[in-house]
DSSP file (Angstrom, degrees, kcal/mol; ACC not computed):
  #  RESIDUE AA STRUCTURE BP1 BP2  ACC     N-H-->O    O-->H-N    N-H-->O    O-->H-N    TCO  KAPPA ALPHA  PHI   PSI    X-CA   Y-CA   Z-CA
    1    1 A M              0   0    0      0, 0.0     2,-0.3     0, 0.0   108,-0.0   0.000 360.0 360.0 360.0 136.0   10.6    9.2   24.4
    2    2 A K        -     0   0    0      1,-0.1     2,-0.1     0, 0.0    30,-0.0  -0.754 360.0-108.2-102.3 147.3    8.1    6.4   24.9
    3    3 A S        -     0   0    0     -2,-0.3     2,-0.1     1,-0.1    26,-0.1  -0.437  34.8-110.4 -70.7 147.3    8.3    3.0   23.3
    4    4 A I        -     0   0    0     -2,-0.1     2,-0.4    21,-0.1    -1,-0.1  -0.505  36.6-167.7 -67.3 144.2    5.7    2.2   20.4
    5    5 A K        -     0   0    0     -2,-0.1     2,-0.1    24,-0.0    21,-0.0  -0.987  25.7-103.2-135.1 146.4    3.2   -0.5   21.5
    6    6 A W        +     0   0    0     -2,-0.4     2,-0.3    16,-0.1    16,-0.0  -0.429  45.0 168.9 -67.1 141.0    0.8   -2.4   19.3
    7    7 A S    >   -     0   0    0     -2,-0.1     3,-1.8     1,-0.0     4,-0.3  -0.964  50.9-105.5-143.9 162.7   -2.7   -1.3   19.4
    8    8 A S  G >  S+     0   0    0     -2,-0.3     3,-1.6     1,-0.3    -2,-0.0   0.771 114.2  73.0 -60.1 -19.9   -5.9   -2.0   17.3
    9    9 A D  G 3  S+     0   0    0      1,-0.3    -1,-0.3     3,-0.0    -3,-0.0   0.753  94.0  53.9 -66.1 -22.9   -5.4    1.6   15.8
   10   10 A L  G <  S+     0   0    0     -3,-1.8    -1,-0.3     8,-0.0    -2,-0.2   0.511  82.9 118.0 -84.7  -7.2   -2.5    0.1   13.9
   11   11 A S    <   -     0   0    0     -3,-1.6     4,-0.1    -4,-0.3   116,-0.0  -0.338  41.9-174.1 -62.7 134.3   -4.6   -2.7   12.4
   12   12 A V        -     0   0    0      2,-0.2   120,-0.2   115,-0.1    -1,-0.1   0.375  47.2-115.2-107.7  -1.8   -4.9   -2.6    8.5
   13   13 A G  S    S+     0   0    0      1,-0.2     2,-0.5   119,-0.1    -2,-0.1   0.549  85.0 110.6  86.1   7.5   -7.5   -5.4    8.6
   14   14 A I     >  -     0   0    0      1,-0.1     4,-3.2     2,-0.0     5,-0.2  -0.971  61.7-146.9-117.1 114.1   -5.2   -7.9    6.7
   15   15 A D  H  > S+     0   0    0     -2,-0.5     4,-2.7     1,-0.2     5,-0.2   0.847  93.9  47.8 -47.5 -52.6   -4.2  -10.7    9.2
   16   16 A Q  H  > S+     0   0    0      2,-0.2     4,-2.0     1,-0.2    -1,-0.2   0.899 115.2  45.2 -62.9 -44.7   -0.8  -11.4    7.7
   17   17 A I  H  > S+     0   0    0     -3,-0.2     4,-2.7     2,-0.2    -2,-0.2   0.931 113.3  49.5 -64.1 -46.9    0.1   -7.7    7.6
   18   18 A D  H  X S+     0   0    0     -4,-3.2     4,-2.1     1,-0.2    -2,-0.2   0.938 109.6  52.3 -60.7 -44.1   -1.1   -7.0   11.1
   19   19 A E  H  X S+     0   0    0     -4,-2.7     4,-1.8    -5,-0.2    -1,-0.2   0.908 110.7  47.9 -61.0 -42.9    0.8  -10.0   12.4
   20   20 A D  H  X S+     0   0    0     -4,-2.0     4,-2.4     1,-0.2    -1,-0.2   0.921 109.5  52.4 -62.1 -43.1    4.0   -8.7   10.8
   21   21 A H  H  X S+     0   0    0     -4,-2.7     4,-2.3     1,-0.2    -1,-0.2   0.817 105.8  54.6 -58.4 -34.8    3.4   -5.3   12.1
   22   22 A R  H  X S+     0   0    0     -4,-2.1     4,-2.1    -5,-0.2    -1,-0.2   0.918 111.5  46.1 -67.0 -43.4    3.0   -6.7   15.7
   23   23 A R  H  X S+     0   0    0     -4,-1.8     4,-3.0     2,-0.2    -2,-0.2   0.918 110.9  50.2 -66.9 -42.2    6.3   -8.4   15.3
   24   24 A L  H  X S+     0   0    0     -4,-2.4     4,-2.7     2,-0.2     5,-0.2   0.891 111.0  50.4 -65.9 -35.6    8.1   -5.3   13.9
   25   25 A V  H  X S+     0   0    0     -4,-2.3     4,-2.3     2,-0.2    -1,-0.2   0.916 110.7  50.1 -63.3 -39.7    6.6   -3.3   16.9
   26   26 A Q  H  X S+     0   0    0     -4,-2.1     4,-2.6     2,-0.2    -2,-0.2   0.962 110.8  49.0 -59.4 -51.0    8.0   -5.9   19.2
   27   27 A C  H  X S+     0   0    0     -4,-3.0     4,-2.2     1,-0.3    -2,-0.2   0.909 112.5  47.2 -53.6 -47.5   11.4   -5.7   17.5
   28   28 A L  H  X S+     0   0    0     -4,-2.7     4,-2.4     1,-0.2    -1,-0.3   0.865 110.6  52.9 -71.2 -34.3   11.4   -2.0   17.8
   29   29 A D  H  X S+     0   0    0     -4,-2.3     4,-2.7    -5,-0.2    -2,-0.2   0.926 107.8  51.5 -58.9 -47.1   10.3   -2.3   21.5
   30   30 A D  H  X S+     0   0    0     -4,-2.6     4,-2.8     1,-0.2    -2,-0.2   0.914 110.0  49.2 -62.9 -42.0   13.3   -4.7   22.2
   31   31 A L  H  X S+     0   0    0     -4,-2.2     4,-2.3    -5,-0.2    -1,-0.2   0.918 112.7  48.7 -61.6 -41.6   15.7   -2.1   20.6
   32   32 A F  H  X S+     0   0    0     -4,-2.4     4,-2.1     2,-0.2    -2,-0.2   0.910 112.7  47.4 -58.2 -46.5   14.1    0.7   22.8
   33   33 A T  H  X S+     0   0    0     -4,-2.7     4,-1.2     1,-0.2    -2,-0.2   0.905 112.3  48.4 -64.3 -46.0   14.4   -1.4   25.8
   34   34 A A  H  <>S+     0   0    0     -4,-2.8     5,-2.6     2,-0.2    -2,-0.2   0.865 110.2  52.7 -62.0 -39.0   18.0   -2.4   25.1
   35   35 A C  H ><5S+     0   0    0     -4,-2.3     3,-0.9     1,-0.2    -1,-0.2   0.913 112.8  43.0 -61.3 -44.6   19.0    1.3   24.4
   36   36 A F  H 3<5S+     0   0    0     -4,-2.1    -1,-0.2     1,-0.2    -2,-0.2   0.625 106.2  61.6 -86.6 -10.1   17.6    2.6   27.7
   37   37 A A  T 3<5S-     0   0    0     -4,-1.2    -1,-0.2    -5,-0.2    -2,-0.2   0.409 116.1-115.6 -89.1   0.5   19.0   -0.3   29.7
   38   38 A G  T < 5 +     0   0    0     -3,-0.9    -3,-0.2     1,-0.2    -2,-0.1   0.736  52.0 172.7  79.5  26.1   22.3    0.9   28.6
   39   39 A Q      < -     0   0    0     -5,-2.6    -1,-0.2    -6,-0.2    -2,-0.0  -0.335  33.1-104.8 -64.2 151.7   23.2   -2.2   26.5
   40   40 A G    >>  -     0   0    0      1,-0.1     4,-2.1    59,-0.1     3,-0.5  -0.125  32.1 -96.9 -72.0 169.3   26.4   -2.1   24.4
   41   41 A P  H 3> S+     0   0    0      0, 0.0     4,-3.2     0, 0.0     5,-0.3   0.780 120.8  61.3 -55.7 -32.9   26.7   -1.7   20.6
   42   42 A E  H 3> S+     0   0    0      2,-0.2     4,-1.8     1,-0.2     5,-0.1   0.935 110.1  40.8 -65.6 -42.1   27.1   -5.5   20.1
   43   43 A V  H <> S+     0   0    0     -3,-0.5     4,-2.7     2,-0.2     5,-0.2   0.964 118.5  46.5 -67.6 -53.1   23.6   -6.1   21.6
   44   44 A L  H  X S+     0   0    0     -4,-2.1     4,-2.7     1,-0.2    -2,-0.2   0.898 112.8  49.2 -58.6 -43.3   22.0   -3.0   19.9
   45   45 A N  H  X S+     0   0    0     -4,-3.2     4,-3.0     2,-0.2    -1,-0.2   0.900 110.4  53.0 -66.8 -39.4   23.6   -3.9   16.4
   46   46 A G  H  X S+     0   0    0     -4,-1.8     4,-2.0    -5,-0.3    -2,-0.2   0.929 111.5  43.6 -58.4 -48.6   22.2   -7.4   16.9
   47   47 A I  H  X S+     0   0    0     -4,-2.7     4,-3.0     2,-0.2     5,-0.2   0.965 113.6  52.9 -56.8 -53.6   18.7   -6.3   17.5
   48   48 A L  H  X S+     0   0    0     -4,-2.7     4,-2.7     1,-0.2    -2,-0.2   0.893 107.5  49.7 -50.1 -49.9   19.0   -3.8   14.7
   49   49 A A  H  X S+     0   0    0     -4,-3.0     4,-2.1     1,-0.2    -1,-0.2   0.853 110.5  50.4 -63.7 -33.9   20.1   -6.5   12.3
   50   50 A R  H  X S+     0   0    0     -4,-2.0     4,-2.7     2,-0.2     5,-0.2   0.909 111.0  50.6 -62.5 -44.8   17.1   -8.7   13.4
   51   51 A L  H  X S+     0   0    0     -4,-3.0     4,-2.7     1,-0.2    -2,-0.2   0.904 110.1  47.9 -54.2 -46.8   14.8   -5.8   12.8
   52   52 A L  H  X S+     0   0    0     -4,-2.7     4,-2.3    -5,-0.2    -1,-0.2   0.914 111.2  50.8 -68.8 -37.9   16.2   -5.1    9.5
   53   53 A Q  H  X S+     0   0    0     -4,-2.1     4,-2.3     1,-0.2     3,-0.2   0.986 114.9  43.6 -61.7 -54.8   15.9   -8.9    8.4
   54   54 A Y  H  X S+     0   0    0     -4,-2.7     4,-3.0     1,-0.2     5,-0.2   0.879 109.4  57.3 -62.1 -34.8   12.3   -9.1    9.6
   55   55 A T  H  X S+     0   0    0     -4,-2.7     4,-2.8    -5,-0.2     5,-0.2   0.932 108.1  48.0 -57.1 -45.1   11.6   -5.7    7.9
   56   56 A R  H  X S+     0   0    0     -4,-2.3     4,-1.7    -3,-0.2    -2,-0.2   0.916 112.0  48.0 -61.4 -44.7   12.7   -7.2    4.7
   57   57 A E  H  X S+     0   0    0     -4,-2.3     4,-2.0     1,-0.2    -2,-0.2   0.916 113.1  48.7 -66.2 -41.4   10.7  -10.3    5.0
   58   58 A H  H  X S+     0   0    0     -4,-3.0     4,-3.6     1,-0.2     5,-0.3   0.944 109.0  51.4 -63.6 -45.4    7.6   -8.3    5.9
   59   59 A F  H  X S+     0   0    0     -4,-2.8     4,-2.1    -5,-0.2    -1,-0.2   0.862 109.6  52.4 -60.5 -32.7    8.0   -5.9    3.0
   60   60 A S  H  X S+     0   0    0     -4,-1.7     4,-1.3    -5,-0.2    -1,-0.2   0.918 112.5  43.2 -70.9 -39.3    8.3   -8.9    0.7
   61   61 A R  H  X S+     0   0    0     -4,-2.0     4,-2.4     2,-0.2    -2,-0.2   0.920 115.9  49.2 -67.7 -44.4    5.1  -10.4    2.0
   62   62 A E  H  X S+     0   0    0     -4,-3.6     4,-2.6     1,-0.2    -2,-0.2   0.893 111.3  48.4 -62.9 -40.5    3.3   -7.0    2.0
   63   63 A E  H  X S+     0   0    0     -4,-2.1     4,-1.6    -5,-0.3    -1,-0.2   0.803 109.5  53.4 -73.0 -30.7    4.5   -6.3   -1.6
   64   64 A D  H  X S+     0   0    0     -4,-1.3     4,-2.8     2,-0.2    -2,-0.2   0.928 111.3  48.0 -70.5 -47.1    3.2   -9.9   -2.7
   65   65 A I  H  X S+     0   0    0     -4,-2.4     4,-2.2     1,-0.2    -2,-0.2   0.941 110.1  50.4 -55.6 -49.6   -0.2   -9.0   -1.2
   66   66 A M  H  <>S+     0   0    0     -4,-2.6     5,-3.1     1,-0.2     4,-0.4   0.881 110.8  48.4 -62.2 -33.4   -0.3   -5.7   -2.9
   67   67 A R  H ><5S+     0   0    0     -4,-1.6     3,-1.2     3,-0.2    -1,-0.2   0.931 111.1  51.6 -68.4 -46.1    0.5   -7.3   -6.3
   68   68 A R  H 3<5S+     0   0    0     -4,-2.8    -1,-0.2     1,-0.3    -2,-0.2   0.870 113.1  43.6 -62.5 -32.8   -2.2  -10.0   -5.7
   69   69 A V  T 3<5S-     0   0    0     -4,-2.2    -1,-0.3    -5,-0.2    -2,-0.2   0.442 112.8-116.4 -89.1  -1.0   -4.9   -7.5   -4.9
   70   70 A G  T < 5 -     0   0    0     -3,-1.2    -3,-0.2    -4,-0.4    -2,-0.1   0.913  36.0-163.8  68.2  38.6   -4.0   -5.1   -7.7
   71   71 A Y    > < -     0   0    0     -5,-3.1     3,-1.2     1,-0.2    -1,-0.2  -0.418  11.7-148.7 -62.2 124.7   -3.0   -2.4   -5.5
   72   72 A P  T 3  S+     0   0    0      0, 0.0     3,-0.3     0, 0.0    -1,-0.2   0.737  93.5  48.3 -74.0 -22.0   -2.9    0.7   -7.7
   73   73 A E  T 3> S+     0   0    0      1,-0.2     4,-2.6     2,-0.1     5,-0.2  -0.009  74.2 123.0-106.8  34.8   -0.1    2.5   -5.7
   74   74 A F  H <> S+     0   0    0     -3,-1.2     4,-2.6     1,-0.2     5,-0.2   0.904  70.6  48.5 -54.9 -50.3    2.2   -0.5   -5.6
   75   75 A E  H  > S+     0   0    0     -3,-0.3     4,-1.9     1,-0.2    -1,-0.2   0.904 113.5  47.3 -59.9 -46.5    5.2    1.1   -7.2
   76   76 A T  H  > S+     0   0    0      2,-0.2     4,-1.7     1,-0.2    -1,-0.2   0.930 114.1  47.1 -60.0 -46.9    5.1    4.1   -5.0
   77   77 A H  H  X S+     0   0    0     -4,-2.6     4,-1.8     1,-0.2    -2,-0.2   0.868 110.6  51.6 -65.7 -37.8    4.7    2.0   -1.8
   78   78 A R  H  X S+     0   0    0     -4,-2.6     4,-2.3    -5,-0.2    -1,-0.2   0.844 105.2  56.1 -68.1 -32.8    7.4   -0.3   -2.8
   79   79 A A  H  X S+     0   0    0     -4,-1.9     4,-2.7     2,-0.2    -2,-0.2   0.893 104.6  54.3 -60.2 -42.3    9.8    2.7   -3.4
   80   80 A L  H  X S+     0   0    0     -4,-1.7     4,-2.1     1,-0.2    -2,-0.2   0.930 109.2  48.5 -61.8 -44.6    9.0    3.7    0.3
   81   81 A H  H  X S+     0   0    0     -4,-1.8     4,-2.7     1,-0.2    -2,-0.2   0.952 110.3  49.6 -56.9 -50.4   10.1    0.3    1.5
   82   82 A A  H  X S+     0   0    0     -4,-2.3     4,-2.4     1,-0.2     5,-0.2   0.910 107.3  55.5 -59.2 -42.7   13.3    0.3   -0.5
   83   83 A E  H  X S+     0   0    0     -4,-2.7     4,-1.9     2,-0.2    -1,-0.2   0.899 109.5  46.3 -58.4 -40.2   14.2    3.7    0.8
   84   84 A L  H  X S+     0   0    0     -4,-2.1     4,-3.0     1,-0.2     5,-0.2   0.953 111.6  50.6 -72.5 -44.0   13.9    2.5    4.5
   85   85 A V  H  X S+     0   0    0     -4,-2.7     4,-2.4     1,-0.2    -1,-0.2   0.875 110.4  50.2 -58.4 -34.4   15.9   -0.6    3.9
   86   86 A S  H  X S+     0   0    0     -4,-2.4     4,-2.4     2,-0.2    -1,-0.2   0.892 111.5  48.1 -62.0 -45.5   18.6    1.5    2.2
   87   87 A E  H  X S+     0   0    0     -4,-1.9     4,-2.1    -5,-0.2    -2,-0.2   0.931 112.9  46.5 -66.8 -45.5   18.7    3.9    5.1
   88   88 A L  H  X S+     0   0    0     -4,-3.0     4,-2.9     2,-0.2    -2,-0.2   0.934 111.7  52.8 -63.8 -42.2   18.9    1.0    7.7
   89   89 A D  H  X S+     0   0    0     -4,-2.4     4,-2.5    -5,-0.2     5,-0.2   0.940 111.5  46.7 -55.4 -50.8   21.7   -0.8    5.6
   90   90 A D  H  X S+     0   0    0     -4,-2.4     4,-1.8     2,-0.2    -1,-0.2   0.861 111.8  51.9 -63.5 -37.6   23.7    2.5    5.6
   91   91 A F  H  X>S+     0   0    0     -4,-2.1     5,-1.4     2,-0.2     4,-0.7   0.969 112.4  43.7 -62.6 -55.5   23.1    2.9    9.3
   92   92 A I  H ><5S+     0   0    0     -4,-2.9     3,-1.2     1,-0.2    -2,-0.2   0.892 111.7  52.8 -59.0 -42.0   24.3   -0.5   10.1
   93   93 A E  H 3<5S+     0   0    0     -4,-2.5    -1,-0.2     1,-0.3    -2,-0.2   0.844 106.7  55.2 -62.5 -36.8   27.4   -0.3    7.7
   94   94 A S  H 3<5S-     0   0    0     -4,-1.8    -1,-0.3    -5,-0.2    -2,-0.2   0.590 102.6-135.6 -79.1  -5.9   28.4    2.9    9.4
   95   95 A N  T X<5 +     0   0    0     -3,-1.2     3,-1.8    -4,-0.7    -3,-0.2   0.870  43.4 164.1  61.7  37.1   28.4    1.2   12.8
   96   96 A A  T 3 < +     0   0    0     -5,-1.4     7,-0.1     1,-0.3     8,-0.1   0.707  61.9  63.2 -65.0 -18.9   26.6    4.3   14.0
   97   97 A L  T >  S+     0   0    0     -6,-0.2     3,-1.0    -5,-0.1     2,-0.9   0.564  70.3 123.8 -84.0  -5.0   25.4    2.7   17.3
   98   98 A A  T <  S-     0   0    0     -3,-1.8     5,-0.1     1,-0.3   -58,-0.0  -0.430  98.8 -38.8 -63.3 102.7   29.0    2.2   18.5
   99   99 A D  T 3  S+     0   0    0     -2,-0.9     2,-0.4     1,-0.1    -1,-0.3   0.777 106.4 122.0  51.9  38.9   29.0    4.0   21.8
  100  100 A N    <>  +     0   0    0     -3,-1.0     4,-2.0     1,-0.1    -1,-0.1  -0.813  32.7 176.7-136.8  93.1   26.8    6.8   20.7
  101  101 A H  H  > S+     0   0    0     -2,-0.4     4,-2.2     1,-0.2    -1,-0.1   0.864  82.3  56.8 -64.3 -38.7   23.7    7.2   22.8
  102  102 A G  H  > S+     0   0    0      1,-0.2     4,-2.3     2,-0.2    -1,-0.2   0.892 107.4  48.7 -58.0 -42.6   22.5   10.3   21.0
  103  103 A T  H  > S+     0   0    0      2,-0.2     4,-2.6     1,-0.2    -1,-0.2   0.914 109.1  53.6 -65.4 -43.4   22.6    8.4   17.7
  104  104 A S  H  X S+     0   0    0     -4,-2.0     4,-2.6     1,-0.2    -1,-0.2   0.937 108.1  49.5 -62.9 -43.6   20.7    5.5   19.2
  105  105 A N  H  X S+     0   0    0     -4,-2.2     4,-2.6     1,-0.2     5,-0.2   0.914 110.6  50.7 -64.0 -39.8   17.9    7.9   20.4
  106  106 A K  H  X S+     0   0    0     -4,-2.3     4,-2.6     1,-0.2    -1,-0.2   0.920 111.7  48.8 -62.3 -40.6   17.7    9.6   16.9
  107  107 A L  H  X S+     0   0    0     -4,-2.6     4,-3.0     2,-0.2     5,-0.2   0.927 109.8  49.1 -61.4 -44.7   17.4    6.2   15.3
  108  108 A L  H  X S+     0   0    0     -4,-2.6     4,-2.8     2,-0.2     5,-0.3   0.946 113.5  47.5 -56.8 -52.2   14.7    5.0   17.7
  109  109 A Q  H  X S+     0   0    0     -4,-2.6     4,-2.5     1,-0.2     5,-0.2   0.926 113.7  48.8 -60.5 -44.4   12.7    8.3   17.1
  110  110 A F  H  X S+     0   0    0     -4,-2.6     4,-2.7    -5,-0.2    -1,-0.2   0.939 114.7  43.8 -57.7 -51.3   13.1    7.9   13.3
  111  111 A L  H  X S+     0   0    0     -4,-3.0     4,-3.1     2,-0.2     5,-0.3   0.894 113.9  48.9 -61.7 -43.7   12.1    4.3   13.3
  112  112 A Q  H  X S+     0   0    0     -4,-2.8     4,-2.5    -5,-0.2     5,-0.3   0.956 116.4  44.3 -66.7 -48.0    9.1    4.8   15.6
  113  113 A D  H  X S+     0   0    0     -4,-2.5     4,-2.8    -5,-0.3     5,-0.3   0.941 115.6  47.1 -58.0 -52.4    7.9    7.9   13.5
  114  114 A W  H  X S+     0   0    0     -4,-2.7     4,-3.4    -5,-0.2     5,-0.3   0.964 114.5  44.1 -60.0 -60.4    8.5    6.1   10.2
  115  115 A L  H  X S+     0   0    0     -4,-3.1     4,-2.0     1,-0.2     5,-0.2   0.873 117.3  46.3 -62.6 -34.8    6.7    2.8   11.2
  116  116 A T  H  X S+     0   0    0     -4,-2.5     4,-2.5    -5,-0.3    -1,-0.2   0.943 116.4  43.6 -72.5 -42.7    3.7    4.5   12.8
  117  117 A R  H  X>S+     0   0    0     -4,-2.8     4,-2.3    -5,-0.3     5,-0.6   0.931 115.0  49.7 -63.8 -44.9    3.3    7.0    9.9
  118  118 A H  I  <>S+     0   0    0     -4,-3.4     5,-2.9    -5,-0.3     4,-0.4   0.869 115.3  43.2 -66.7 -37.8    3.7    4.3    7.3
  119  119 A I  I  <>S+     0   0    0     -4,-2.0     5,-1.6    -5,-0.3    -1,-0.2   0.957 117.1  44.7 -66.0 -50.0    1.2    2.0    9.0
  120  120 A L  I  <5S+     0   0    0     -4,-2.5    -2,-0.2    -5,-0.2    -3,-0.2   0.795 131.6  20.4 -72.5 -28.2   -1.4    4.7    9.7
  121  121 A V  I  X5S+     0   0    0     -4,-2.3     4,-0.8    -5,-0.2    -3,-0.2   0.857 131.9  27.5-105.2 -63.3   -1.1    6.3    6.2
  122  122 A E  I  ><S+     0   0    0     -5,-0.6     4,-0.8    -4,-0.4     3,-0.4   0.943 122.6  43.6 -70.1 -51.6    0.3    4.0    3.6
  123  123 A D  I >><S+     0   0    0     -5,-2.9     4,-1.4     1,-0.2     3,-0.6   0.865 107.1  58.8 -68.0 -35.8   -0.6    0.6    4.9
  124  124 A K  H 3><S+     0   0    0     -5,-1.6     4,-2.4    -6,-0.3    -1,-0.2   0.823  97.0  64.5 -65.0 -23.6   -4.2    1.4    5.8
  125  125 A K  H 3X S+     0   0    0     -4,-0.8     4,-2.6    -3,-0.4    -1,-0.2   0.900 100.8  50.9 -60.6 -36.5   -4.7    2.4    2.2
  126  126 A I  H <X S+     0   0    0     -4,-0.8     4,-1.4    -3,-0.6    -1,-0.2   0.897 108.7  51.0 -69.5 -33.4   -4.1   -1.2    1.3
  127  127 A G  H  <>S+     0   0    0     -4,-1.4     5,-2.8     1,-0.2     6,-1.2   0.905 110.8  48.0 -59.8 -45.6   -6.6   -2.2    3.9
  128  128 A R  H ><5S+     0   0    0     -4,-2.4     3,-1.0     3,-0.2    -2,-0.2   0.868 107.2  57.7 -60.4 -40.3   -9.1    0.1    2.4
  129  129 A H  H 3<5S+     0   0    0     -4,-2.6    -1,-0.2     1,-0.3    -2,-0.2   0.831 111.3  40.1 -60.0 -34.8   -8.4   -1.1   -1.1
  130  130 A V  T 3<5S-     0   0    0     -4,-1.4    -1,-0.3    -3,-0.2    -2,-0.2   0.353 116.4-113.7 -97.1   2.0   -9.3   -4.8   -0.2
  131  131 A G  T < 5S+     0   0    0     -3,-1.0    -3,-0.2    -4,-0.2    -2,-0.1   0.734  80.2 126.1  74.4  18.8  -12.2   -3.6    1.8
  132  132 A A  S   <S+     0   0    0     -5,-2.8     2,-0.3    -6,-0.2    -4,-0.2   0.772  75.8  20.4 -81.3 -28.9  -10.8   -4.8    5.1
  133  133 A I              0   0    0     -6,-1.2    -2,-0.2    -9,-0.1    -1,-0.1  -0.944 360.0 360.0-135.6 158.7  -11.2   -1.4    6.8
  134  134 A D              0   0    0     -2,-0.3    -6,-0.1    -3,-0.1    -1,-0.0   0.393 360.0 360.0 -80.4 360.0  -13.3    1.7    6.2
């Protein structure tokens, strides 16, 4: 598995959202690096908690932008955000990273897939709605 890296392909054309996405990609890369460096559950759970906190902050900012621009799919998009936060909360509460490398790999793959798909499909719709991208 390769770590996700920021590229212009992930840009939605809205500076605040793009900057948040860069930071989320970096947090995910930090988790990836720690997992494959054999860091223990305390380190991994700390990075995951930071990722979750920043994800919440990002979703709040993104949802505020969607409200301000009258994004027509706001409720559906917000539900996707809530679903991810709930899944991450459950994962952290279950302490699933405790000494389980296989679980760490599954989580990394899930997060990378979710973030990439969400940006490329859902968030790009916001950029198109405001005319920031084609």
